[in-house]
LUMDREN-439368 format. One line per 3 residues: number of its first residue (from 1); for each residue x, y, z of C-alpha. Coordinates in Angstrom, 1 decimal, padded with zeros to 4 digits. Each point is the difference from the previous one (the first is absolute). Layout:
N
NUM	X Y Z  ...
END
This chain:
311
1	034.6 169.4 -121.0  000.0 002.1 -003.1  -002.4 003.3 -000.4
4	-003.0 -000.2 -002.3  -000.5 003.2 -000.2  002.5 003.1 -001.9
7	000.4 002.7 002.0  000.8 003.4 -002.4  -000.3 003.6 000.4
10	-000.2 001.6 003.3  -000.9 -003.0 002.0  003.9 -001.2 -001.3
13	001.2 003.0 001.3  -001.4 000.0 003.6  000.8 -003.6 -000.2
16	003.4 000.4 -000.3  -000.1 002.7 002.7  -001.3 -002.6 002.2
19	003.2 -002.1 -000.6  002.3 002.7 000.8  -001.3 001.1 003.1
22	001.7 -002.9 002.1  002.9 000.2 -001.7  000.1 004.0 000.9
25	-000.9 -000.6 003.5  003.2 -002.9 000.2  002.7 002.6 -001.5
28	-001.2 002.2 003.3  000.0 -002.7 002.5  004.2 -000.7 -001.4
31	001.0 003.0 001.6  001.5 -001.5 003.1  000.4 002.4 003.4
34	003.0 -000.5 002.2  -000.5 001.6 003.0  003.4 000.3 002.3
37	-000.3 001.1 003.6  002.2 -000.4 003.4  -000.7 -003.2 002.1
40	-001.0 001.3 002.6  -002.5 000.0 003.6  -003.2 001.1 001.4
43	-001.0 003.0 -000.4  002.3 000.4 -003.3  -001.4 -003.2 -001.6
46	-003.7 001.3 000.1  001.0 003.0 -001.7  001.4 -001.5 -002.6
49	-002.7 -002.9 -000.3  -002.2 002.5 -000.6  001.6 001.8 -003.0
52	000.6 -003.3 -001.4  -003.6 -001.2 000.2  -000.7 003.8 -001.5
55	002.6 -001.0 -002.9  -001.8 -003.4 -000.6  -003.5 001.2 000.2
58	001.0 002.9 -003.2  002.1 -002.3 -001.8  -001.1 -002.0 -003.3
61	002.9 -002.3 000.0  001.4 -002.2 002.9  001.8 001.6 002.9
64	003.1 -001.6 001.9  001.3 001.1 003.5  003.4 -000.5 001.0
67	000.9 001.0 003.3  003.6 001.5 000.1  002.9 -001.5 002.6
70	002.1 002.8 001.3  003.0 -001.2 -002.7  -001.4 -000.5 -003.2
73	002.9 -001.4 -003.0  -001.3 002.1 -003.4  000.7 -003.2 -001.6
76	-002.6 -002.2 001.9  -002.6 002.5 -000.7  000.6 000.3 -003.3
79	-000.3 -003.6 000.2  -003.1 000.0 001.4  -001.4 002.8 -002.3
82	000.4 -002.4 -002.9  -001.2 -003.2 001.5  -003.1 001.8 000.4
85	-000.2 001.8 -003.1  -000.4 003.2 001.7  -000.7 003.2 -002.5
88	-000.8 002.2 002.7  001.7 000.9 003.4  -002.0 001.8 002.6
91	003.0 000.5 002.7  -001.4 001.1 003.5  001.8 001.9 003.2
94	003.7 001.0 -000.1  001.2 -003.6 -000.3  -002.4 -000.7 -002.6
97	001.7 003.1 -001.7  003.2 -000.5 000.6  -000.3 -003.9 -001.7
100	-001.5 002.0 -003.1  003.1 002.3 -000.5  002.4 -003.1 -000.3
103	-002.5 -001.7 -002.9  000.4 -000.4 -003.6  -001.9 003.0 -001.4
106	-001.8 -002.3 -002.7  -003.5 -000.1 002.2  -002.6 002.8 000.6
109	000.9 000.8 003.9  -002.3 002.1 002.2  001.1 001.1 003.7
112	-002.0 000.7 002.8  -000.7 000.2 003.9  003.1 002.1 000.1
115	000.4 003.7 001.1  001.8 000.6 -003.2  000.9 -002.3 -003.3
118	003.2 -000.3 -001.5  000.9 002.4 -002.7  -001.3 -001.2 -003.4
121	-002.6 -002.3 001.5  -003.8 000.4 -000.1  -002.0 -000.6 003.0
124	-002.2 001.4 002.7  001.5 001.5 003.2  -001.4 -000.4 003.7
127	000.5 004.2 000.1  -003.8 000.8 -000.2  -001.3 002.0 -002.9
130	-000.1 003.7 000.7  -003.1 000.7 -001.6  -001.6 -002.6 002.1
133	001.5 001.6 003.0  -001.5 003.5 -001.1  -003.2 -001.0 -000.7
136	-000.6 -001.2 003.5  001.6 003.0 001.9  -002.8 002.0 -002.6
139	-002.6 -002.0 001.5  001.2 -000.2 003.7  000.8 003.7 000.4
142	-001.7 002.3 -003.0  001.9 002.7 001.8  003.3 -001.1 -001.0
145	001.9 002.5 -002.6  003.5 -001.2 -000.2  001.8 -003.3 000.5
148	003.7 000.4 001.6  002.3 -003.3 -000.8  003.9 -000.5 001.2
151	001.5 -002.5 -002.0  003.4 -001.8 -000.9  001.5 -001.0 -002.8
154	-002.1 -003.7 000.6  -003.2 001.8 -000.8  001.0 002.8 -002.6
157	-001.6 -001.9 -002.7  -003.3 000.8 001.6  000.5 003.6 -000.2
160	-001.1 000.7 -003.3  -003.1 -002.5 000.3  -000.6 001.8 003.3
163	-000.7 003.2 -001.4  -001.8 -000.7 -002.9  -002.6 -002.2 002.5
166	-000.4 003.1 002.0  -000.5 002.7 -002.7  -002.5 -002.3 -001.2
169	-001.9 000.2 003.4  000.4 003.7 000.2  002.8 -000.6 003.0
172	003.7 001.5 -000.2  003.0 -002.3 001.0  002.9 001.6 001.3
175	003.1 -002.7 000.2  002.9 000.4 001.7  003.2 -002.0 -000.9
178	002.1 -001.6 002.6  002.9 -002.4 000.1  000.7 -000.9 003.8
181	-002.4 -000.4 003.3  001.8 002.9 001.7  -001.3 002.5 -003.3
184	-003.5 -001.6 000.1  -000.6 000.7 003.9  001.0 003.6 -000.6
187	-002.4 000.5 -003.0  -002.7 -001.5 001.8  000.7 002.3 002.7
190	000.1 002.9 -001.7  -003.6 -001.3 -001.8  -001.2 -000.5 003.6
193	000.8 003.5 001.1  -001.5 001.5 -003.3  -003.2 -001.7 -000.8
196	-003.2 000.0 001.9  -003.7 -001.4 -000.3  -001.6 -002.3 -002.9
199	000.8 001.5 -002.6  003.6 -001.0 -000.2  000.5 -003.9 000.0
202	003.5 -001.7 000.4  000.3 -003.2 -001.8  002.2 -002.3 001.4
205	001.3 -002.6 -003.6  001.4 -004.0 000.2  003.1 001.3 001.0
208	002.3 -001.3 002.7  002.1 003.4 000.5  -003.1 002.8 -000.1
211	-002.6 -002.3 001.5  002.4 -001.8 002.9  -002.4 -001.9 002.2
214	002.8 000.7 003.3  001.0 003.5 -000.6  -002.4 002.3 -002.8
217	-003.6 -001.5 000.9  000.2 000.8 003.8  001.0 003.6 -001.0
220	-002.3 000.5 -002.8  -003.0 -001.4 002.2  000.6 002.4 003.0
223	000.7 002.6 -002.0  -003.6 -000.2 -001.9  -001.4 -000.7 003.1
226	000.8 003.2 001.3  -000.7 002.0 -003.0  -003.2 -002.0 -001.2
229	002.0 -001.4 -003.4  -000.9 -002.6 -002.2  002.1 -002.6 -000.4
232	-000.7 -003.0 -002.2  002.3 -003.1 -001.1  001.1 -002.3 -002.3
235	000.9 -002.6 002.6  -002.7 -001.9 001.4  001.0 -000.5 003.4
238	-000.1 004.0 000.3  -003.5 000.1 000.3  -000.1 -001.5 002.9
241	002.6 001.9 001.9  -002.0 002.9 -000.6  000.5 001.6 -003.9
244	-003.8 000.8 -000.9  000.1 -002.6 -003.0  002.3 -002.6 -001.6
247	000.3 -002.3 -003.0  000.2 -003.8 -000.2  000.5 -002.5 -002.6
250	-003.2 -002.1 -001.3  002.5 -002.7 -000.8  -002.3 -002.3 -001.9
253	-001.1 003.1 -002.3  003.7 000.8 -000.3  000.8 -003.5 -001.5
256	-002.7 000.6 -002.3  001.3 003.2 -001.5  003.7 -001.4 -000.1
259	-001.9 -002.8 -002.5  -001.6 002.6 -001.8  003.6 001.3 -000.4
262	001.6 -003.1 -000.7  -002.7 -000.5 -002.9  000.9 003.7 -001.6
265	003.7 -000.7 000.5  -000.4 -003.9 -001.7  -002.1 002.0 -002.9
268	002.9 002.6 -000.1  -002.0 002.8 000.9  001.7 000.8 003.1
271	002.8 002.7 000.6  002.7 -000.9 002.5  -001.1 002.5 002.7
274	-001.7 -000.6 003.8  -003.0 000.9 000.8  -001.0 001.5 003.7
277	-002.8 -002.6 001.4  -003.6 000.8 -000.6  -001.7 -002.9 001.6
280	-000.2 001.0 003.5  -002.3 000.3 003.4  000.1 002.9 002.1
283	000.3 -000.1 003.9  -001.4 003.2 002.2  000.3 000.9 003.4
286	-002.7 001.2 001.2  001.2 001.5 003.2  002.5 002.3 -001.8
289	-003.2 001.1 -002.4  -001.7 000.9 003.3  002.8 002.1 001.0
292	000.1 001.8 -003.3  -003.6 000.6 000.4  -000.9 -002.2 -002.7
295	-003.6 -001.7 -000.2  -000.1 -002.7 -002.9  -003.5 -001.2 -001.0
298	-000.9 -003.5 000.3  000.1 -000.3 -003.7  003.6 001.4 -000.3
301	001.0 -002.9 003.2  -001.3 -002.9 -001.7  002.5 000.6 -002.9
304	002.9 000.0 002.6  001.3 -003.7 000.3  001.8 000.4 003.2
307	-000.7 002.6 003.2  001.8 000.7 002.6  -000.3 -000.5 003.2
310	-001.4 -003.6 -000.9  -003.9 000.2 000.8
END
């Protein structure tokens, strides 16, 4: 059937724009994201599945997952990427990051759910953003003035970010580099002998050396208990063991952030850099708070995602 009326002027322009909208939407939808993650069992499988759901919720195009076995042949993986016509790769976990390093550098690549991403890659670390940590410290302990952190080479990249985050919140960061566990223990003992009260706080970063669960954590918790010091941690389990608070990832929101970063990378806007994790939830130990003389309002407690001891 032919149109009986001629379209001209503004109506013609509008009609052409309306015809173009589906074409633009189709072009966006062609950005196919391949997600690499380790083939693991619960409870770890649930973590990666939640991240995947977050990626899917934020992506404009199809998301194709690939659970990686222990040994992955680079040629097999490249073949899968070609077969699925993958434009962007999001590699999750250490195994995903290792697999990503073997790929040809002809696709946008994002690494996530690892403590640190390989050099030259874009990604989001599991290390909590110091800005989020320090804001919670400021909210929960208004008297805090100084933050003390012992760190190793693993977490050295966070220190400049932490210094800026501390200044923005009226805090002063005191950072102490170490290279081995013995050195870290000596540094903590020195700190515990010199610090007193709520004006000083010790931050345990996501660092297997300086936040060691077997040696460092018991030492710091006992010293803090004796001296009324605040200890907060980037490790999720530490609030349950006695730190005032700790942070744990919001895996679904992390997936959404990875998808947004992948989109900017595809568009050529993202630099090769690792970002700390801002998608976080708060765990608070109320028993520790009581011992420190801290009292939280009902409104504050509504913002706690997890409380210890369990109610």
